[in-house]
C-alpha positions in Angstrom: -43.0 -8.5 31.8 -44.3 -8.2 28.3 -42.3 -9.5 25.2 -42.0 -5.9 24.1 -40.3 -4.9 27.3 -37.4 -7.4 26.8 -37.0 -7.0 23.1 -33.6 -5.7 22.1 -33.4 -2.6 20.0 -32.2 -3.2 16.4 -30.2 -1.0 14.1 -33.4 -0.3 12.2 -34.9 1.0 15.4 -32.0 3.4 15.8 -32.2 4.5 12.2 -35.9 5.1 12.5 -35.7 7.1 15.7 -32.7 9.2 14.5 -34.3 9.8 11.1 -31.4 8.4 9.1 -30.7 5.3 7.0 -29.5 2.0 8.4 -26.2 2.5 6.5 -25.7 5.8 8.3 -26.1 4.2 11.7 -23.6 1.5 10.6 -21.1 4.2 9.6 -21.5 6.0 13.0 -21.0 2.8 14.9 -17.8 2.0 12.9 -16.4 5.4 13.0 -16.6 5.6 9.2 -14.9 8.3 7.3 -17.0 11.3 6.2 -19.8 11.2 8.9 -20.7 14.7 10.0 -20.5 15.7 13.6 -24.2 16.5 13.8 -25.2 13.1 12.5 -22.8 11.3 14.8 -24.1 13.2 17.8 -27.8 12.5 16.9 -27.2 8.8 16.2 -25.1 8.2 19.3 -27.8 9.9 21.5 -30.4 7.4 20.1 -28.1 4.5 20.6 -27.7 5.5 24.3 -31.5 6.1 24.6 -32.4 2.7 23.2 -29.5 0.9 24.8 -28.6 -0.5 21.4 -25.6 -2.9 21.3 -23.1 -1.8 18.7 -22.2 -4.0 15.7 -19.1 -5.5 17.3 -21.1 -6.8 20.2 -23.6 -8.4 17.8 -20.8 -10.0 16.0 -19.5 -11.5 19.2 -22.8 -12.9 20.2 -23.5 -14.3 16.7 -20.0 -15.9 16.4 -17.3 -15.7 13.8 -18.1 -15.5 10.1 -14.7 -17.1 9.3 -13.9 -14.6 6.6 -11.0 -12.1 6.4 -11.2 -9.1 4.2 -8.3 -7.7 2.1 -8.5 -4.4 0.4 -6.3 -4.0 -2.7 -5.5 -0.6 -4.3 -4.5 -2.1 -7.7 -5.3 -5.6 -8.6 -3.3 -5.3 -11.8 0.0 -4.7 -9.9 1.9 -8.0 -10.0 3.5 -7.4 -6.6 0.0 -7.6 -5.0 -0.4 -10.9 -6.7 2.6 -12.1 -4.7 1.0 -10.8 -1.5 -2.3 -12.5 -2.2 -0.5 -15.8 -3.0 1.2 -15.7 0.4 -2.0 -14.9 2.2 -4.0 -17.6 0.6 -1.3 -20.2 1.2 -1.2 -19.3 4.9 -5.0 -19.9 5.1 -4.9 -23.4 3.5 -5.0 -25.1 6.8 -7.2 -22.5 8.5 -11.1 -22.3 8.6 -11.0 -18.8 7.1 -11.9 -17.6 3.7 -10.3 -14.5 2.2 -12.6 -11.9 0.7 -11.0 -9.4 -1.7 -12.2 -5.8 -2.2 -10.5 -3.8 -5.0 -10.4 -0.1 -4.5 -12.9 1.9 -6.5 -11.0 4.3 -8.8 -13.5 7.0 -7.9 -12.7 6.4 -4.2 -9.0 5.7 -4.4 -8.2 6.4 -0.8 -9.6 3.0 0.1 -12.2 4.0 2.7 -15.1 2.7 0.7 -13.6 -0.8 0.1 -12.7 -1.2 3.8 -16.1 -0.1 4.9 -17.8 -2.5 2.4 -15.8 -5.4 3.9 -16.7 -4.3 7.5 -20.4 -4.1 6.5 -20.2 -7.7 5.3 -19.1 -8.8 8.8 -15.6 -10.1 8.1 -13.7 -11.1 11.2 -10.6 -9.0 10.4 -9.3 -6.6 7.8 -6.1 -6.4 5.8 -5.6 -2.8 4.6 -3.2 -2.1 1.7 -4.2 1.4 0.7 -1.5 3.9 1.6 -3.9 6.9 1.7 -6.2 5.9 4.5 -5.9 8.2 7.5 -4.1 6.4 10.3 -6.4 8.1 12.9 -9.4 6.6 11.1 -7.7 3.1 11.1 -7.0 3.5 14.9 -10.7 4.2 15.5 -11.9 1.3 13.3 -9.4 -1.1 15.0 -11.4 -0.7 18.2 -14.2 -2.5 16.5 -12.4 -5.0 14.2 -8.9 -6.4 14.1 -6.7 -4.7 11.4 -3.3 -5.3 9.8 -1.9 -2.5 7.6 0.4 -3.8 4.8 3.1 -1.6 3.4 2.8 1.7 5.2 5.2 2.5 8.1 2.6 3.5 10.8 3.4 3.9 14.5 0.0 2.5 15.4 -1.3 1.3 18.7 -4.5 -0.4 17.8 -3.5 -2.2 14.6 -0.5 -4.2 13.3 1.8 -3.4 10.4 3.8 -5.4 7.9 6.3 -3.5 5.8 9.4 -3.9 3.7 12.6 -2.1 4.7 12.3 0.5 2.0 15.2 2.6 3.2 17.6 -0.4 3.2 16.3 -1.6 -0.2 16.9 1.8 -1.8 20.3 2.0 -0.2 21.3 -1.3 -1.8 20.0 -0.3 -5.2 21.6 3.2 -5.1 24.9 1.7 -4.0 24.8 -0.7 -6.9 24.3 2.2 -9.4 27.0 4.3 -7.8 29.4 1.3 -8.0 28.6 1.0 -11.7 29.9 4.6 -12.1 26.6 6.4 -12.4 26.3 9.9 -11.0 23.4 11.3 -13.0 20.7 9.1 -11.5 17.0 10.2 -11.9 14.1 8.9 -9.8 10.7 8.3 -11.3 8.0 8.1 -8.6 4.3 8.8 -8.0 2.4 12.1 -7.3 2.8 14.2 -4.1 -0.1 12.5 -2.4 1.8 9.2 -2.4 5.2 10.7 -1.6 4.4 13.3 1.1 7.1 13.5 3.6 6.1 11.9 6.9 3.2 10.0 5.5 5.0 6.6 6.0 4.1 5.4 2.5 6.7 3.1 0.8 7.1 5.7 -2.0 7.7 8.5 0.4 10.5 6.6 2.1 12.0 5.5 -1.3 12.1 9.1 -2.5 13.7 10.3 0.7 16.3 7.5 0.7 17.1 8.3 -3.0 17.6 12.0 -2.2 19.6 11.2 1.0 21.9 8.9 -0.9 22.6 11.4 -3.6 23.4 14.1 -1.1 25.7 11.8 0.9 27.5 11.0 -2.4 28.0 14.7 -3.0 25.6 14.6 -5.9 22.9 17.0 -4.6 23.0 19.0 -7.8 22.3 15.9 -9.9 19.1 15.0 -8.1 16.3 14.6 -10.6 12.7 13.6 -9.6 10.1 12.8 -12.3 6.4 12.2 -11.5 3.7 10.0 -13.0 0.2 8.8 -12.2 1.2 5.2 -11.9 1.2 2.3 -14.4 3.3 1.5 -17.5 1.7 4.0 -19.8 2.1 6.9 -17.4 5.7 6.0 -16.7 6.4 5.7 -20.5 5.1 9.3 -21.1 6.9 10.7 -18.0 10.2 9.2 -19.2 9.8 10.8 -22.6 9.0 14.2 -20.9 12.1 13.8 -18.7 14.4 13.2 -21.7 12.7 16.0 -23.8 13.4 18.4 -21.0 17.1 18.1 -21.7 17.8 16.0 -18.6 20.5 13.4 -19.4 20.5 10.8 -16.6 22.7 7.8 -17.2 20.4 5.7 -14.9 16.8 5.9 -13.9 15.5 4.3 -10.6 11.8 3.7 -10.8 9.7 3.5 -7.6 8.3 0.1 -8.6 8.7 -2.4 -11.4 5.6 -1.6 -13.3 7.0 2.0 -13.7 10.4 0.6 -14.6 8.9 -1.4 -17.5 7.3 1.8 -18.7 10.7 3.4 -18.6 12.2 0.6 -20.7 9.4 0.9 -23.2 10.0 4.7 -23.6 13.7 4.2 -24.1 13.1 2.0 -27.1 11.7 5.1 -28.8 14.8 7.1 -28.1 17.9 5.5 -29.7 20.1 8.2 -28.2 19.0 7.1 -24.8 18.9 3.3 -25.3 21.9 2.8 -23.1 20.5 4.4 -20.0 20.4 1.9 -17.1 17.0 1.2 -15.5 16.2 -0.3 -12.1 12.9 -1.0 -10.3 11.5 -2.2 -7.0 9.5 -5.3 -5.9 11.0 -7.9 -8.3 7.7 -9.0 -9.9 7.8 -12.1 -12.1 8.0 -10.1 -15.3 11.2 -8.4 -14.2 13.1 -11.8 -14.5 11.9 -12.4 -18.1 15.1 -12.9 -20.3 13.9 -10.1 -22.7 13.5 -7.6 -19.9 16.2 -8.5 -17.4 15.2 -5.7 -14.9 17.4 -5.1 -12.0 15.1 -4.8 -9.0 14.9 -4.9 -5.2 13.1 -8.0 -4.2 10.5 -7.7 -1.4 9.4 -11.1 -0.1 5.8 -10.6 -1.1 4.7 -14.2 -0.3 6.3 -13.9 3.1 4.6 -10.6 3.8 1.2 -11.9 2.7 1.6 -14.9 5.1 2.6 -12.5 7.9 -0.5 -10.3 7.6 -2.7 -13.4 7.9 -0.7 -14.7 10.8 -0.9 -11.4 12.7 -4.6 -11.2 12.0 -5.2 -14.7 13.3 -3.3 -13.8 16.5 -5.5 -10.7 16.9 -8.6 -12.9 16.6 -7.1 -15.3 19.2 -6.9 -12.4 21.7 -3.6 -10.6 21.3 -4.0 -6.8 21.9 -0.5 -5.4 21.7 0.5 -3.9 18.3 3.1 -5.7 16.3 5.2 -4.0 13.6 7.0 -6.5 11.4 9.7 -5.5 8.9 10.6 -7.8 6.0 14.2 -7.7 4.7 14.7 -6.9 1.0 17.5 -8.0 -1.3 19.0 -6.7 -4.5 18.6 -8.7 -7.7 21.0 -7.3 -10.4 20.1 -8.0 -14.0 21.1 -6.8 -17.5 19.1 -3.5 -17.3 21.9 -1.9 -15.2 25.3 -1.6 -16.8 28.5 0.3 -16.0 28.6 3.9 -17.2 30.9 4.3 -20.2 32.5 7.2 -21.9 32.4 7.5 -25.7 34.1 10.4 -27.5 33.8 12.6 -24.4 30.1 11.8 -23.9 29.0 10.0 -20.8 26.7 7.1 -21.2 25.4 4.3 -19.1 
């Protein structure tokens, strides 16, 4: 038998025969997002014809790379810094190195970052982007172990680690109601991040806010303001909310960075300076004495350690999906105060 007869087909052979690039073949093998049906059919036919072994088999024969990939949607968000701290601490005694891939603003769904990590042969993936299609993750999880952080997915092929967003919002809203607030507004993100049934943290927080208001008999007082994310956007959204004639006595922001933007805006409106403000995540900045932001604490370090632990279990052979829920706690500070009445005008 000649050497040519026993030579294994390479990914370059598949690309050449199918008339596509090597990257295109890689995308088909990984079930990557955005591959046309015609290209997939053509490449898969050549793979079968040449008996090419897919990427995951090659990884198994070559051995582990001892790297884990983590995709982060916003490296400036301080809560993700807590997640990262927990993950790196959990790996201190392990032979694995964490590789971080920030999401490209022009590809904010997160597909490109996750695909880039997979292309670099990481042994497992930690996905943090809430806008990646769960069906796409299920397909990719057949080729590489995945843990999704933050989104409440009912997945079969990959694990999830989430905070109990409904419980957290319940505690925060009860706190505001006990302080006497009835005109409570909610500042959150755009419709893509809060779409009902999407399982994103912000969709659950919005739904829990609205449910609590209805249960308290305050449906007519529901006020939802939107922003693009970040302090500056939240600052402008708050000014628009107040300029519209809305007079909330408290504002619940979907996460702490937004809440700090709200506080910044209120300094420009002396007539609204007593509005109570609350956030979510309990980032380090929230506890600064000059800010004193009431917030729901998510155990970020614990959640970061959990995603690493679950990924290592996957690499050790576990196949059943695990869905872990972290318990939040309310941290009241000076930014929330009892509602008071002055000369017939209700204020926080």
